[in-house]
C-alpha positions as protocol buffer text, in pm:
chain_id: "A"
residue {
  index: 1
  type: MET
  ca { x: -543 y: 315 z: -826 }
}
residue {
  index: 2
  type: PRO
  ca { x: -704 y: 26 z: -1007 }
}
residue {
  index: 3
  type: GLY
  ca { x: -726 y: -319 z: -854 }
}
residue {
  index: 4
  type: ARG
  ca { x: -646 y: -652 z: -1011 }
}
residue {
  index: 5
  type: LEU
  ca { x: -814 y: -987 z: -1014 }
}
residue {
  index: 6
  type: CYS
  ca { x: -585 y: -1287 z: -964 }
}
residue {
  index: 7
  type: LEU
  ca { x: -761 y: -1564 z: -1152 }
}
residue {
  index: 8
  type: PHE
  ca { x: -512 y: -1810 z: -1006 }
}
residue {
  index: 9
  type: GLY
  ca { x: -179 y: -1782 z: -829 }
}
residue {
  index: 10
  type: GLU
  ca { x: -298 y: -1548 z: -554 }
}
residue {
  index: 11
  type: HIS
  ca { x: -1 y: -1424 z: -348 }
}
residue {
  index: 12
  type: SER
  ca { x: 255 y: -1582 z: -579 }
}
residue {
  index: 13
  type: ASP
  ca { x: 386 y: -1229 z: -638 }
}
residue {
  index: 14
  type: TRP
  ca { x: 528 y: -1206 z: -284 }
}
residue {
  index: 15
  type: ALA
  ca { x: 541 y: -1577 z: -197 }
}
residue {
  index: 16
  type: GLY
  ca { x: 781 y: -1640 z: -486 }
}
residue {
  index: 17
  type: GLU
  ca { x: 1045 y: -1473 z: -270 }
}
residue {
  index: 18
  type: TYR
  ca { x: 1071 y: -1798 z: -73 }
}
residue {
  index: 19
  type: ARG
  ca { x: 1243 y: -1961 z: -371 }
}
residue {
  index: 20
  type: GLN
  ca { x: 1553 y: -1759 z: -275 }
}
residue {
  index: 21
  type: ILE
  ca { x: 1560 y: -1945 z: 56 }
}
residue {
  index: 22
  type: ASN
  ca { x: 1458 y: -2284 z: -82 }
}
residue {
  index: 23
  type: PRO
  ca { x: 1529 y: -2339 z: -454 }
}
residue {
  index: 24
  type: GLN
  ca { x: 1335 y: -2669 z: -431 }
}
residue {
  index: 25
  type: ILE
  ca { x: 1010 y: -2470 z: -441 }
}
residue {
  index: 26
  type: GLU
  ca { x: 864 y: -2483 z: -791 }
}
residue {
  index: 27
  type: LYS
  ca { x: 809 y: -2163 z: -985 }
}
residue {
  index: 28
  type: GLY
  ca { x: 455 y: -2035 z: -952 }
}
residue {
  index: 29
  type: HIS
  ca { x: 232 y: -1885 z: -1217 }
}
residue {
  index: 30
  type: THR
  ca { x: -20 y: -1606 z: -1193 }
}
residue {
  index: 31
  type: LEU
  ca { x: -293 y: -1504 z: -1429 }
}
residue {
  index: 32
  type: ILE
  ca { x: -398 y: -1147 z: -1364 }
}
residue {
  index: 33
  type: VAL
  ca { x: -658 y: -927 z: -1527 }
}
residue {
  index: 34
  type: GLY
  ca { x: -714 y: -557 z: -1462 }
}
residue {
  index: 35
  type: THR
  ca { x: -1039 y: -416 z: -1334 }
}
residue {
  index: 36
  type: ASN
  ca { x: -1206 y: -79 z: -1378 }
}
residue {
  index: 37
  type: GLN
  ca { x: -1273 y: -61 z: -1005 }
}
residue {
  index: 38
  type: GLY
  ca { x: -1028 y: 116 z: -780 }
}
residue {
  index: 39
  type: ILE
  ca { x: -937 y: 344 z: -492 }
}
residue {
  index: 40
  type: TYR
  ca { x: -971 y: 719 z: -557 }
}
residue {
  index: 41
  type: ALA
  ca { x: -813 y: 993 z: -349 }
}
residue {
  index: 42
  type: ASP
  ca { x: -707 y: 1354 z: -332 }
}
residue {
  index: 43
  type: VAL
  ca { x: -366 y: 1396 z: -171 }
}
residue {
  index: 44
  type: LYS
  ca { x: -160 y: 1684 z: -40 }
}
residue {
  index: 45
  type: PRO
  ca { x: 163 y: 1708 z: 157 }
}
residue {
  index: 46
  type: HIS
  ca { x: 157 y: 1745 z: 533 }
}
residue {
  index: 47
  type: ALA
  ca { x: 465 y: 1863 z: 719 }
}
residue {
  index: 48
  type: THR
  ca { x: 465 y: 1615 z: 1006 }
}
residue {
  index: 49
  type: GLU
  ca { x: 185 y: 1356 z: 984 }
}
residue {
  index: 50
  type: LEU
  ca { x: 39 y: 1078 z: 777 }
}
residue {
  index: 51
  type: ILE
  ca { x: -336 y: 1142 z: 773 }
}
residue {
  index: 52
  type: VAL
  ca { x: -574 y: 907 z: 592 }
}
residue {
  index: 53
  type: HIS
  ca { x: -946 y: 970 z: 559 }
}
residue {
  index: 54
  type: ALA
  ca { x: -1067 y: 638 z: 418 }
}
residue {
  index: 55
  type: SER
  ca { x: -1392 y: 546 z: 249 }
}
residue {
  index: 56
  type: LEU
  ca { x: -1528 y: 195 z: 247 }
}
residue {
  index: 57
  type: ASN
  ca { x: -1672 y: 27 z: -61 }
}
residue {
  index: 58
  type: ASP
  ca { x: -2027 y: 82 z: 67 }
}
residue {
  index: 59
  type: GLY
  ca { x: -1973 y: 460 z: 35 }
}
residue {
  index: 60
  type: LYS
  ca { x: -1935 y: 527 z: 408 }
}
residue {
  index: 61
  type: LYS
  ca { x: -1626 y: 686 z: 560 }
}
residue {
  index: 62
  type: HIS
  ca { x: -1408 y: 479 z: 795 }
}
residue {
  index: 63
  type: ASP
  ca { x: -1503 y: 563 z: 1156 }
}
residue {
  index: 64
  type: LYS
  ca { x: -1190 y: 752 z: 1242 }
}
residue {
  index: 65
  type: PRO
  ca { x: -912 y: 887 z: 1019 }
}
residue {
  index: 66
  type: LEU
  ca { x: -560 y: 762 z: 1069 }
}
residue {
  index: 67
  type: ARG
  ca { x: -331 y: 1028 z: 1216 }
}
residue {
  index: 68
  type: LEU
  ca { x: 29 y: 924 z: 1271 }
}
residue {
  index: 69
  type: PRO
  ca { x: 339 y: 1133 z: 1323 }
}
residue {
  index: 70
  type: MET
  ca { x: 600 y: 1065 z: 1056 }
}
residue {
  index: 71
  type: GLU
  ca { x: 829 y: 884 z: 1300 }
}
residue {
  index: 72
  type: PHE
  ca { x: 1010 y: 559 z: 1218 }
}
residue {
  index: 73
  type: HIS
  ca { x: 916 y: 356 z: 1524 }
}
residue {
  index: 74
  type: ILE
  ca { x: 549 y: 455 z: 1519 }
}
residue {
  index: 75
  type: LEU
  ca { x: 499 y: 386 z: 1147 }
}
residue {
  index: 76
  type: GLN
  ca { x: 678 y: 52 z: 1175 }
}
residue {
  index: 77
  type: ARG
  ca { x: 477 y: -53 z: 1483 }
}
residue {
  index: 78
  type: ILE
  ca { x: 143 y: 29 z: 1319 }
}
residue {
  index: 79
  type: ALA
  ca { x: 249 y: -151 z: 999 }
}
residue {
  index: 80
  type: GLN
  ca { x: 343 y: -464 z: 1191 }
}
residue {
  index: 81
  type: GLN
  ca { x: 23 y: -468 z: 1397 }
}
residue {
  index: 82
  type: GLY
  ca { x: -183 y: -536 z: 1088 }
}
residue {
  index: 83
  type: GLY
  ca { x: -529 y: -402 z: 1039 }
}
residue {
  index: 84
  type: PHE
  ca { x: -697 y: -152 z: 812 }
}
residue {
  index: 85
  type: PHE
  ca { x: -421 y: 113 z: 810 }
}
residue {
  index: 86
  type: SER
  ca { x: -113 y: -113 z: 832 }
}
residue {
  index: 87
  type: TYR
  ca { x: -37 y: -88 z: 459 }
}
residue {
  index: 88
  type: ALA
  ca { x: -44 y: 292 z: 464 }
}
residue {
  index: 89
  type: ALA
  ca { x: 190 y: 300 z: 763 }
}
residue {
  index: 90
  type: GLY
  ca { x: 426 y: 44 z: 607 }
}
residue {
  index: 91
  type: THR
  ca { x: 456 y: 236 z: 281 }
}
residue {
  index: 92
  type: ALA
  ca { x: 502 y: 569 z: 463 }
}
residue {
  index: 93
  type: TYR
  ca { x: 773 y: 402 z: 675 }
}
residue {
  index: 94
  type: GLN
  ca { x: 962 y: 300 z: 359 }
}
residue {
  index: 95
  type: PHE
  ca { x: 950 y: 652 z: 216 }
}
residue {
  index: 96
  type: LEU
  ca { x: 1056 y: 808 z: 545 }
}
residue {
  index: 97
  type: THR
  ca { x: 1345 y: 562 z: 570 }
}
residue {
  index: 98
  type: ARG
  ca { x: 1471 y: 607 z: 214 }
}
residue {
  index: 99
  type: TYR
  ca { x: 1383 y: 968 z: 131 }
}
residue {
  index: 100
  type: GLY
  ca { x: 1331 y: 1148 z: 464 }
}
residue {
  index: 101
  type: VAL
  ca { x: 1001 y: 1292 z: 340 }
}
residue {
  index: 102
  type: GLY
  ca { x: 735 y: 1476 z: 534 }
}
residue {
  index: 103
  type: GLY
  ca { x: 385 y: 1338 z: 561 }
}
residue {
  index: 104
  type: LEU
  ca { x: 72 y: 1315 z: 348 }
}
residue {
  index: 105
  type: GLU
  ca { x: -293 y: 1392 z: 390 }
}
residue {
  index: 106
  type: ILE
  ca { x: -500 y: 1150 z: 186 }
}
residue {
  index: 107
  type: ASP
  ca { x: -872 y: 1192 z: 131 }
}
residue {
  index: 108
  type: ASN
  ca { x: -984 y: 856 z: -5 }
}
residue {
  index: 109
  type: TYR
  ca { x: -1320 y: 990 z: -123 }
}
residue {
  index: 110
  type: LEU
  ca { x: -1430 y: 680 z: -318 }
}
residue {
  index: 111
  type: THR
  ca { x: -1353 y: 310 z: -306 }
}
residue {
  index: 112
  type: ASP
  ca { x: -1544 y: 95 z: -551 }
}
residue {
  index: 113
  type: LEU
  ca { x: -1292 y: -187 z: -530 }
}
residue {
  index: 114
  type: PRO
  ca { x: -1433 y: -457 z: -302 }
}
residue {
  index: 115
  type: ILE
  ca { x: -1213 y: -489 z: 7 }
}
residue {
  index: 116
  type: GLN
  ca { x: -1087 y: -837 z: 108 }
}
residue {
  index: 117
  type: LYS
  ca { x: -1234 y: -999 z: -203 }
}
residue {
  index: 118
  type: GLY
  ca { x: -914 y: -1098 z: -386 }
}
residue {
  index: 119
  type: LEU
  ca { x: -894 y: -779 z: -592 }
}
residue {
  index: 120
  type: SER
  ca { x: -565 y: -665 z: -434 }
}
residue {
  index: 121
  type: SER
  ca { x: -712 y: -364 z: -259 }
}
residue {
  index: 122
  type: SER
  ca { x: -426 y: -359 z: -6 }
}
residue {
  index: 123
  type: ALA
  ca { x: -165 y: -357 z: -284 }
}
residue {
  index: 124
  type: ALA
  ca { x: -357 y: -84 z: -471 }
}
residue {
  index: 125
  type: PHE
  ca { x: -359 y: 126 z: -153 }
}
residue {
  index: 126
  type: CYS
  ca { x: 20 y: 85 z: -113 }
}
residue {
  index: 127
  type: VAL
  ca { x: 68 y: 196 z: -474 }
}
residue {
  index: 128
  type: LEU
  ca { x: -159 y: 497 z: -420 }
}
residue {
  index: 129
  type: ILE
  ca { x: 55 y: 605 z: -125 }
}
residue {
  index: 130
  type: ALA
  ca { x: 381 y: 543 z: -311 }
}
residue {
  index: 131
  type: ARG
  ca { x: 259 y: 747 z: -609 }
}
residue {
  index: 132
  type: ALA
  ca { x: 146 y: 1029 z: -378 }
}
residue {
  index: 133
  type: PHE
  ca { x: 487 y: 1051 z: -207 }
}
residue {
  index: 134
  type: ASN
  ca { x: 663 y: 1041 z: -544 }
}
residue {
  index: 135
  type: HIS
  ca { x: 456 y: 1317 z: -702 }
}
residue {
  index: 136
  type: LEU
  ca { x: 410 y: 1546 z: -402 }
}
residue {
  index: 137
  type: TYR
  ca { x: 777 y: 1534 z: -298 }
}
residue {
  index: 138
  type: ASN
  ca { x: 907 y: 1541 z: -658 }
}
residue {
  index: 139
  type: LEU
  ca { x: 1117 y: 1225 z: -606 }
}
residue {
  index: 140
  type: LYS
  ca { x: 1135 y: 1156 z: -982 }
}
residue {
  index: 141
  type: MET
  ca { x: 1078 y: 783 z: -934 }
}
residue {
  index: 142
  type: THR
  ca { x: 985 y: 559 z: -1224 }
}
residue {
  index: 143
  type: ILE
  ca { x: 663 y: 358 z: -1213 }
}
residue {
  index: 144
  type: ARG
  ca { x: 875 y: 50 z: -1140 }
}
residue {
  index: 145
  type: GLU
  ca { x: 1040 y: 226 z: -845 }
}
residue {
  index: 146
  type: GLU
  ca { x: 697 y: 327 z: -713 }
}
residue {
  index: 147
  type: MET
  ca { x: 588 y: -36 z: -737 }
}
residue {
  index: 148
  type: GLU
  ca { x: 901 y: -154 z: -555 }
}
residue {
  index: 149
  type: MET
  ca { x: 845 y: 94 z: -273 }
}
residue {
  index: 150
  type: ALA
  ca { x: 479 y: -10 z: -249 }
}
residue {
  index: 151
  type: ASP
  ca { x: 591 y: -373 z: -231 }
}
residue {
  index: 152
  type: LEU
  ca { x: 838 y: -290 z: 47 }
}
residue {
  index: 153
  type: GLY
  ca { x: 561 y: -106 z: 233 }
}
residue {
  index: 154
  type: TYR
  ca { x: 331 y: -404 z: 195 }
}
residue {
  index: 155
  type: SER
  ca { x: 611 y: -633 z: 315 }
}
residue {
  index: 156
  type: VAL
  ca { x: 654 y: -447 z: 646 }
}
residue {
  index: 157
  type: HIS
  ca { x: 303 y: -570 z: 728 }
}
residue {
  index: 158
  type: THR
  ca { x: 328 y: -920 z: 582 }
}
residue {
  index: 159
  type: SER
  ca { x: 670 y: -997 z: 731 }
}
residue {
  index: 160
  type: LEU
  ca { x: 503 y: -1074 z: 1063 }
}
residue {
  index: 161
  type: CYS
  ca { x: 193 y: -1249 z: 925 }
}
């Protein structure tokens, strides 16, 4: 999944939602440019768990892989806690809720997208997971539907921030 660089208007993609609550908020603008850096992974289905082996942008593997049973309350709790794996758990929660899928095993073997540097690495990770569920479980989702599910997965985390 490639990242993106928000030249200005960072977070206006999700913050614009507040206009529904308060129409007095002015419309925001975002200028985005793609990047050739990204998050690379091999994925395969797993019957009962979400397993993520993550690599950091310095080439090292994350200390401990994420291993979560595909259970609603556990995925939601991890998503809402925040932290490194919250976006994966939030997106998996959305797919479990809507499609009743099994799990995934993700081997994120390369990340050359700088993490926490405004290149939308968390959003790219949500999209990677959404695309993996779509393709591995043959859900026949459009790219737009993948993006919407990734956004919902991201929102499980950000709703408590």
